[in-house]
N, C-alpha and C positions, 0 to 999 in steps of 0.2 A: 248460759253457755255451757256445754258438756266440755269435760277436762280432755277427751279426745279430739275434741275438734282444735284445741289448740295447737298442735301439731299441723293442722293443714291451713295454709296460707291463705289459701281460696275461699274457705269457709269465712275466715275474716273477714276477706274482702266482700264476699258476697253479703255478708251480714250489715257490713257497712252501708252499703248501696241499697239494702231494703230498709234501713234506718232512715235514709234522705226520701226514699217514696212515703214513709210513714209519718215525717214532719210534713209534708205537703197534705197530707190527709188531716192532719189535726187543723191545719190552717183550714179547710174547707168544714170541718167539725165546727171551728167557731163561727164561720160566715152562715151555716144552717142555725145555729142556736140564736145569733142576731135575728135572723129572718123570722124566727117564731115566735122571739120576744116582742118584735114588731107588728107580728100578724100581718104579714104582707108579702106579696111576691117579689121575689129575688134571685138574682142570676147567681149560682154557686158553680164557681169554675173558673178557667183561664179565659182571659177576653183574646179572641184569635184573630178579629179583622175588625176594622175601624167603623165600618157601618153596616148595618143590615140590608140587605139585598134580597129579592125575591122576584121570579119567574113563573108565569102561570102557561102550561101546555093547556090547550082545548083542542079535543082530537076526536076524530071518529073512523070509520072505515075510508069516509071520502073526503074528508077536510083535516086540515091542521093548523093552528093559528098558535102564536106565542107572545106573550106580553110581559113587559118588564115593569119593576117598581111600582106596582099597585097599591095605592093608598086606602082604598075601601074595598073592603071584603065582604060586603051586605050582600054581594051575589051568590054567595053560599047559601043563602036562605032561599033561594029561588033559582035555582039550578036547571039549565037547560038539559031535559033527561036524555035528549038526543045526541048529547057530547057527554064525553068524560074528561075531567077535570084534573092535573096534577099540578099544584102549587108547593112552589120548592122555595125554602129561605135559606139564605147562606148568613150565618151570623144569628146568635139566638142572647146575646149579651144585654139585649135591650129590652129589659122586661115590659115596659110599656107597650113595646109593639107587640110583644107575645101576647099580653094580656089582650089587647085590641082584638088580635086575629081569634084568640080564644073564645072572646065573647061573640062576635059576630059568626064563628062558627060554632056557637052552644056547645062549647066544651066545659066539661066538667073543672072547678076551680083546681082541683087534686090534679087533674091531667095537666092545668097548664102548669102547676109546680113543678113535676114531674118532668115536663119538657124543658125548663131553666134549671134542673138541677143536674148537673152533668157527672155525678157521684152516684148517681143511680145504677143498681143492677137492672140489666135486661130486664123485660117482662112483658106482658100481654095483659090487658084487660079489657074486657069488653062492657061498652055501655048502652044505653036505648038505640041510639043512633049511631054509634061509630065503633070503631075498633081502634085500641089505642095499643102502639109496638113501640117499643124502644130497644137497642141493640148497640154495642160497640163494633168500632171498626177500625180496622190496623191498618196503616202505610207507613212504608218506610221513608224516610225524609231524605233530603239532599243530603244531609249530615251522618247519614247512617242510623239515626236515632228511631224507634219506633213510635212514631205518633198514634196514640188512642184517641178517636173522636167518636162522641154520643151521636147516634141519629134517632131520631124519633118520627115517627109516621102516626097519620090519625086516617082510618077507611072508612069512609062512609058511601052513602049511595050515589054512584057517579062521581066520586071525587077522592083524591089522595091529597093530603098537606104532610110534607116533609120537613124536617129541620135539620139540618146541619150546623156545626159549629164553624167551620170555614168553607171557604170555595177550595173542593177537590176534584179529582177526574173519577171519582166513583161510577157516575151515572154519564160520563160522556158519549158512552158505545148506545146507550139506550136511547139518548135524545137524539142522535144520528137516525137510529131505527124507526123512531116516531116520525121525523122529519121526512126521510127518504121512503117510510112505508116499506120497511124492511121487517119479514117475520110477522108475528101475530099480535103484537101490542095494539096496535089500532083496530084490529079486527075484534077483540075481545075485551072484557070489562076491567075494572082497576083491581080487584082483587088479583087478575094475572098480572099486570104492573106491578103490584106490590111483589109478587114473587119474583119478579126477573130485577126489581130493586136490591131485593136480599141475596139475589143470585150473586148479582155484580158484588156486592159488599164481602160474599163468602168466597167469590174469586181473589178478592185481595188477598185473604187470609192464606189462599194457599201460594200466590206469589212472594209474599212476604217470608214465609218458610222455606220456599224453594231458594230464594236469596240467601239466607240463613245457611242452607243447606251446601249451597253452590261454596260460599265462603270458610265452610269447615273443611271442604276438600284440600283448600289451599292449608288451613292451619294444622292439617293433620299432618301434611310434609313438615311442616315448620317442627311439629313435634316430635317427630320420628328423625329428623335430620338433625335440628340443632335449636333446642326448644330455649326461648329466652324469657324474662320478664314481661316483655309486651305482648307475648305468645299467651301468658296465662291472662292477663289484664282483656286481651280481646276472646279469649274463652268465656271470660267472666261476663264481659259486656253481653254476646251472644246469648249466654244463660238466662240472663236477666230480661233481654228481649223475647225469649221464646216462652219463659215464664208468663211475661206479660200478657203474650198471644192466648198462651191455655187458660190464662185468668179470665179473657175477653171471650173467649170461643165458646167456654163450658157452659156460660150462661145464655149463648146464643142460641145453642142446641136445646136448653131447657125451654127458650121462649117459642122455638119451632114446635116442640111438642105440645107446647100451652095452645098454639092455634090449632094443629090436631085434635087436640081433645076438646076444644070449643065447639059446640055445637052452633056456630053463629051463621046467622042469615046474609051475614056480608061476603061470605065466602061461600061460590058454588062447589057442589061436589065434584063436579068435571076439574074444578081449579085446584080442589085439596090434594091431587095427586103429585102436582110440582112443589107443593110444601113438603109433600112426604119425602120427595128425591131431594129436596133440599135437607131433610133431617138426616137423610144418609149422608149426604156431601159432608155435612157437618160432623159426622161420627168418623168419617173417615179424616177429615182435616185434624181433627182431636188424636187420631191413631197417629198421622204423621208429625204431629208437634210432640208427641210424647216419645217417638221413636228418634227425634232430633234431640230430645232432652237427655234421653240413654246413651246417644251417640257423644252429646258433649261432657255427660259424666264420664264416658269411657277415655275420651281425649285429656280431661283433666287428670284421670288416674293415671293414664300413661306419659302425661307431662312429668309428674312427680316421680313415676318409676324410671323414665329417662334421665330425670335430675341424680335420681340415687345411684343408676348406672353409672352415669359420667364421673361421680364421687367415688363410687368403688374402684373404678379405672385408675383414677388419680391417687387414691389410697392404695391401690396394688402397685402403681409404681413407685412410690414413695416408701412403700414398705420393702421392696426389693432393693433399692438402692441402702435403705437402710440397713437391712439385713447382710448386704455384701459388705458393708462398710464395718461392720460389728467384729469379726475375725482381724479385717486389716488395722483398725483402732487398736485391737487387742496386741497384735504385734507392735505396731508402732510405740504401743504404752510401754511394752516391755523394755524395748532397746531405749527407749527414752528414759529410763530411769538411772537415778546418778549413783548406781553403784559402781566402784572400782574394778572390781575381778567379775565381770560378765564374760565368760570364755571368748565367745563369739565376736567380742570387739577387737580382739588380736588379729582376726583374718585378714590377710591383705585383700579378700575380696568378698569381704563380709557385706558390704552396703549393696552390690548386686548380687548376690544370695538372697538378701532379704527382701528385695525388690521381686526376685525370681519367683519366691515363696508367694509372696503377696500377689503375683499374677495368676500363678498355678490357683492357689484359694479362689480368687474370682471368676475364673474359667471354669473350674469345678463346680462352684454354685450356680451359675448360670446353665452350664449344662443338665444340674440336676433340676432345676426351675423348668427348663423346658421340657426335660423327659417327663415332669409330672403335669404339665400344661398348666402349668403357674402363670407364663407369661409369654 
């Protein structure tokens, strides 16, 4: 830590919060080490649901059908090319189930390992018969904390397999559009569906940042009016959340760039424009996140400036009072000395004269301070 940071309590607090996150990362590092030592597929992360659930959406322009809790995924080897298929999983903590779907879908073992590892950086990998895509999604929880979730996608010919850590509302609108045949999802191929799934995740980034910005409007009033320790804690909590969003969305943009740079047969040229638009939106989201971070830093500086101003005002009042009492104490000290021959002691109205002199000195000093605009 730099010496100049010792004067900033917010820096100390933020460093403490970051150290808690690093502690969790060390635990995951231990899990990775054990998994490599055993040479087996292992879930790395935090279990978020009790059981793994799945749903299969089979659709084309004329038909739509949904099935739940499939146990056999062998159909992936003989897909009906007249329909598109979206198989979605909620929960990835059961390595045996993920390995089973990976085997039946003919996924590379490294791909299965990456699906099970929630600490992976977002990436895009092209294989012979599928495209693997993993990203991070953010949503604000009921407690106000930012929840980061890893989502993985496997895009093949006429099918998509998606893996979510928990049941969320990322894709509810897309399911509704598929069911009610709204838009172009059922009229186009799975590469278009993947772009819509990614767009829904990107929308969550914007919504989460907007909520933080709305909270900052209220915090700004507190900072300018009556800053307190709770204000600082709120600022640092939002700063941590925004940093977390930035850490998640930057690789998201890189992964989208990877798709655009990959000459894959699984994404048609007509659909690439949607991924290009997603790249522009990701850039805009990053700009908004950075603007929010600058706002947070500015509010933090204003917070400490406000505290300094309040302290200066308090010191000004105390200094004024102390300065006024210096001559009064001097006068009282003189006439409080135990000398027998002090001329004014024998004046009949000496007591009242001293009080008058003290009053005039006080009024004179107050007038002088006012004239100099010191108070």
